[in-house]
C-alpha positions as CSV (number, residue, x, y, z in Angstrom):
1,M,83.9,87.0,74.9
2,S,84.3,90.3,76.7
3,A,87.1,92.5,78.2
4,W,85.6,90.9,81.9
5,D,86.8,87.4,80.0
6,D,90.3,88.9,78.8
7,L,91.4,89.9,82.2
8,P,92.7,87.9,84.7
9,V,90.8,87.3,88.1
10,V,92.2,88.0,90.9
11,R,90.7,85.7,93.9
12,T,92.3,86.5,97.7
13,L,92.9,89.5,99.2
14,A,96.3,88.1,100.3
15,E,97.1,88.2,95.7
16,L,95.4,91.7,95.8
17,T,97.8,92.7,98.8
18,G,100.5,91.1,97.1
19,L,100.2,93.1,94.0
20,V,99.5,96.8,95.7
21,E,103.0,95.5,97.5
22,Q,105.0,95.2,94.4
23,R,103.6,97.7,91.9
24,Q,104.8,100.9,94.1
25,G,102.3,103.4,92.8
26,G,99.5,104.0,89.8
27,L,97.3,101.5,91.2
28,Y,93.1,102.2,91.4
29,V,89.7,100.5,92.0
30,R,87.2,101.2,89.7
31,W,83.9,99.9,90.2
32,S,81.4,99.9,86.9
33,R,80.5,97.2,83.9
34,G,84.0,96.9,83.1
35,P,86.7,98.2,80.9
36,E,85.0,97.2,77.5
37,A,82.0,100.3,78.7
38,D,84.7,102.4,80.1
39,L,87.1,102.4,77.6
40,A,85.2,103.5,74.6
41,E,85.4,107.0,75.9
42,V,87.6,107.3,79.6
43,S,85.4,109.9,81.3
44,S,83.1,109.8,83.5
45,T,80.2,111.6,84.5
46,D,79.0,113.7,87.6
47,E,76.0,112.4,87.9
48,L,74.6,115.8,89.6
49,T,75.7,118.1,86.4
50,G,76.3,115.7,84.2
51,V,79.7,117.4,83.0
52,P,81.6,114.8,81.4
53,M,85.0,114.7,83.3
54,P,88.8,114.1,81.9
55,G,89.5,110.9,83.1
56,L,87.8,107.5,85.0
57,S,86.6,107.9,88.5
58,A,88.6,105.3,90.5
59,N,89.7,104.9,93.8
60,P,93.4,104.6,94.7
61,L,94.9,101.3,96.2
62,D,98.7,102.7,97.0
63,V,99.4,102.8,100.3
64,E,99.7,106.3,102.1
65,D,103.1,107.8,103.5
66,W,101.0,108.0,107.0
67,W,100.3,104.4,107.0
68,Q,103.4,103.5,108.3
69,D,104.3,100.4,108.6
70,R,100.9,98.8,109.2
71,S,99.3,96.3,107.9
72,V,98.6,96.8,103.5
73,R,96.4,94.2,104.0
74,L,94.2,96.3,105.8
75,W,95.0,99.2,103.8
76,V,93.6,97.4,100.8
77,A,90.4,95.9,102.5
78,R,89.2,99.1,103.9
79,R,89.9,100.7,100.0
80,L,87.8,98.0,99.0
81,Y,85.3,98.1,101.7
82,D,85.1,101.5,101.2
83,Y,82.9,101.4,98.2
84,S,81.3,97.7,98.2
85,H,77.8,99.2,98.4
86,L,78.5,100.5,94.7
87,P,77.3,96.7,93.4
88,H,73.8,97.3,94.7
89,D,73.7,101.3,94.0
90,K,74.6,101.0,90.1
91,G,72.9,97.9,89.2
92,P,73.5,94.8,87.6
93,G,77.0,94.0,86.2
94,V,78.9,96.3,88.3
95,R,81.9,94.9,89.6
96,P,85.3,95.7,91.1
97,W,88.8,95.6,88.6
98,V,91.8,97.1,89.1
99,L,93.7,99.7,87.0
100,A,96.7,101.6,86.4
101,G,97.3,104.8,84.9
102,E,97.7,108.3,85.7
103,E,95.3,111.2,87.4
104,S,94.5,113.9,85.9
105,G,92.5,115.9,88.0
106,R,90.1,115.0,91.0
107,G,86.0,114.2,90.9
108,P,83.7,116.2,92.9
109,D,84.2,113.8,95.5
110,N,88.2,114.2,95.6
111,E,88.4,111.2,94.0
112,P,91.4,110.8,91.7
113,L,89.5,110.4,87.9
114,V,92.4,108.4,85.6
115,R,93.7,108.5,82.4
116,E,96.4,106.5,80.2
117,V,93.8,103.4,81.9
118,R,96.1,100.1,81.5
119,P,93.3,97.4,83.4
120,L,94.9,95.3,85.0
121,C,92.4,92.2,86.1
122,H,89.4,91.9,87.9
123,L,88.2,90.9,91.3
124,D,86.5,87.7,92.5
125,D,83.4,88.4,95.4
126,R,85.7,85.7,97.4
127,V,88.1,89.0,97.8
128,I,85.1,91.5,98.6
129,E,84.0,89.0,101.1
130,E,87.9,88.9,102.4
131,A,87.4,92.6,103.2
132,R,84.5,92.8,104.6
133,E,85.7,90.2,107.3
134,E,89.1,92.2,107.7
135,V,87.5,95.2,108.5
136,T,84.5,93.7,110.5
137,R,87.7,92.4,112.8
138,Q,88.5,95.8,114.0
139,E,88.1,97.4,117.0
140,H,86.4,99.9,115.6
141,E,83.1,100.4,114.3
142,W,83.4,101.0,110.1
143,G,80.8,101.0,107.4
144,P,81.0,101.6,103.7
145,L,80.7,105.0,102.4
146,R,76.8,105.9,101.2
147,R,75.4,108.9,100.8
148,G,71.9,108.9,102.5
149,A,68.6,110.8,100.8
150,H,69.0,114.5,102.1
151,G,66.2,116.8,102.7
């Protein structure tokens, strides 16, 4: 049995939105092969330089104050959608999972580096599909964050 099997599964965007609303801070989503692989060292590596970083690279799910009273569902959908390309880019077994923790710094893309990691759940593929649908319904064209090849 793996750590994936031990974690609860969030099956809908509404369920994840409820978790974000309930927790009031300190939630992140990480796209990786899971807690079992990540928690051995609790350190991400800068892909460009190979430098180890003081925490796991993750993306915050917490709603920023400037978002005001806008839809938390849309906020969460966008946070997922922005990085939904990672399973394709990073290979088989990469999935999103939600964790709580403390920021220990910032990575090269200004992403939080998180330590004192507590895995909470992993996300069913349906949650990502719902996030994609939510973002697609918006008036403005938007795509996931992705770096193209330079040169």
